[in-house]
N, C-alpha and C positions, 0 to 999 in steps of 0.2 A: 613252700619250696620242698624239694625232694632230695633227701640224701639217699640215693639209690631208689627207695620207694616211698620216702616220707614226703608229705606235701605241706607247703605253706602258701597261703593266699596273699596276693598283693593288691591292695586297694586302700583308699582313704575312707574306710567304713567305720563310722563313729562307734558303733556298739562293739566292735572288735570280736564279733561272734566267730569269725574265721579262726581265731586262735585256739578254739576248742578242737579244731581239726588239724592242729599242727603237731608234728613230732620231729625230733632231730635225734635220730638214733646215735647213741654213743656220746652225746653231748649233754652238758648240764644246762637246763633252761630255767629262766626266772623272769618274773614280771616286775617292772620298776616304774613307779610313777613319781615324778617331781613336778608339781604344779601342772601346767598344760602338757608337759612331756610325758608320753605314755609308751614305754619301751617293752618289747619282748626280746630277750637276749639269750643266745645259746653259745656256749664256749666249752673248751676242753674241761674246765673245772669251775667251781663256784666262784664267780667274780662279782657277786652282787655288791659288796662293799666298794670295790674299785670302780664299778660302773656308776654307782651312786655318787661317789666323790667327783668323778669326771663329769657327770651330767650337771651336777651343781656348779662345778667350775665353769663350764662353757655357758650355762644359763646365766651365771652371774656376769660374765663378760658381756653377753648379749643385752641383759637387762640394764646394766650400767650404761652401755652405749646408747640404748634407746632413751634412757632418762635424760641424757644430754644432747641427743639428736632425734627429736621426736618424729621428724619426717621419715626417718628410716623405717619406722613401724608401719606407716600408713600409705606411703607412696606406691603407686602402681606403675611407676616409670623407673628406668635405671637410675641408680643413685651415684653421685660423684665419688670417685675414688678418694680414699682417706688413708694416707700412709701411717697415720697414728692409731688407726682402728685395731682392735684385738685381732689375732690371726683368723679366727673363724668368721668374724664380721667382715674382715677384709676379703676373704675368699668368697663370701656371699655376694659382695659388691662386684668383684671381678668376674665371677662366673655368670652373673645375670646381666652384665653390662650391655652385651649385644643382643639380648633376647626380647627387649621391649616389655619387660616385667620388672616389678620391684624386687628388691633383695629378699624380702620375707617370703617370696614364692619358693625359696630354696631352703627355708629354715629346718624343715623336718629332715631332709636329706643331709643337711650340714651337721646337725647334731648326731645323726646316725653315723656319719663318716668320721667325724672328729673323735667321738667317744670310741667307736670301733677300732680306729687306727691306733689309738693310745692303748687299748686293751690288748693289742697284739704283742705287747711286750711281756704278757703273762700267759698267752695262749697261742697255739698254732692255728686254731680255727675260730672264727667268730661270725655270727649272724646277728645283726641288730635290725629289728623292724620297728619303725616309728610311724604309726598311722598309715601303714601301707607303703612307706618308703624304706628301702632296704639297703644296707651295706653288708657285704659278705666276703669272706675268704675261707674256703674249705679245701680239704684234700681229696674231695670227690665231686663229681658232677652234681648239679642241683637242678631240679625242675621247679619253676615258678608257675603256679596255677593262677590264672588271671580271673579276678572277680570283676564283673562288668554290670552289676546291678540287675535290672530286669531284662537285659539282653538275653536272647536264647543261646548266645555263645558263652555266657558267663559260666566259669568253672568247667568248661568243656575243652579248653585249650591250655597247653602248658608251654612255657619257654624253657628249653634245655640250656643250662649255663655250664659250659665246660670249664675245667680248671684253668685253662690257658687265658680265660677272660678275667680271672680274679687277681687282686681284689676288685670288686665291681659294685657300682651303685645301680639299683633297679628301682625306679621311682615312677609313681602314677599320679595322674590328675583326672578329675571327673567333673563334668558339668551336670550330672544327674544324681550322684550319690555323695555322701560325706559332707564335710564342712569346708572343704577347700574352695577358695574363690576361683571361679572360672567364668569367662564371658562366652564360652562355647556350650555345645550340647552333646559332646562325646560321652558315652557311657564310661569309657576309660581310655586314657592314653598312657602307655607304659614305655619308658625310655631306659635303655641300657647305656652306661658310660662308666669309664674308670673313676670319674668324679661323681659321687652321689649329689654333690652340691649342684653341678651342672645338670645332671639328669633330672633333678627335681624342678629346677627353673625351666628347663626345656620342655618338660611334660606340661607345665602350665602354659608356656608360650604357644606350643603347638595346639593344645586343647582350646585355647582362646579363639583359634581360627577355624575350628571345626564346628560349624553351625548346622550343617545338613549332611546327609549321606554322600552327596556328590562331592563334598569337600575332601572326602577320604582319598580321592584320586591325586590330590596335591600334597597329602601329608608327608610322603617320602621326600618330595622335592623340598618342602620347607625344612624337614629334618636335616637333609644333606647340606643345607646352607649354614648349619651350626657346627662349627669345628669341635671335635672331641667326642662326638656320639658314636657308639658302635652300631646301634640299630634300635628298633622298637616296633610297636604295633598300636593301632587305634581301632576302637570299636564304636559304631553307632548302630543301635538296633541289631539287625541281622546281618550287617555288613562289617567287614574287617579289612584293614590295610596293614601290610607289614613292609619293612625295609631294612637294609643293612645286614649285619652279621648276626642273624637270629635263626634259631632252629626251633620249629614248632613240633609239638606232639599232641595227639588226641588223648584226652583224659576220660 
């Protein structure tokens, strides 16, 4: 992402090599790992202790729920609503209900959003990147550079995020890179939504349906069927589709 001129990559890229090229001018940035959760956080000041406590808190709720509801972890279908579930788990269930995917398709976006929202009590600006899924609120426009694996379009295109769209979730899914489960073959599907939980689940849902370049013609139609999305893009090889309230810039 770019604060004026600084760039962050968005992708589910396991090695996290893109973080070596990230700067967030004027913000304090730190790396935080709690079990499988691997966060890069930027804020107005050092909030590593607060971020660690919040990450442990939300992971504990999730792990405890999975322990007593084992199907929640493995199902690839929408999960029944549970009024007694912890808030983050409940949000994962609700936001993925109409997407045709399991609730864990939204877990990275959910942790980024819930931890990030809580951190806003101590900072005016926050960027949390969790395996390529991002929650952000800043006082300047941000440009997200899209990583798309071996596609010739990878790192050549940026999404300009204006302040009016924030706080915002920017989440990605890929059928060719990273460890995320996808039934499709898109190099990347990147979704923008006020809810990072919804954006994460929707990226998986749309990515599952993109099996060949010709499917890109339908990506915007499928996305518009999902209420709450602002826009997005999808890339397969040398072809790209965009839709909704997105502004592109060449990098």
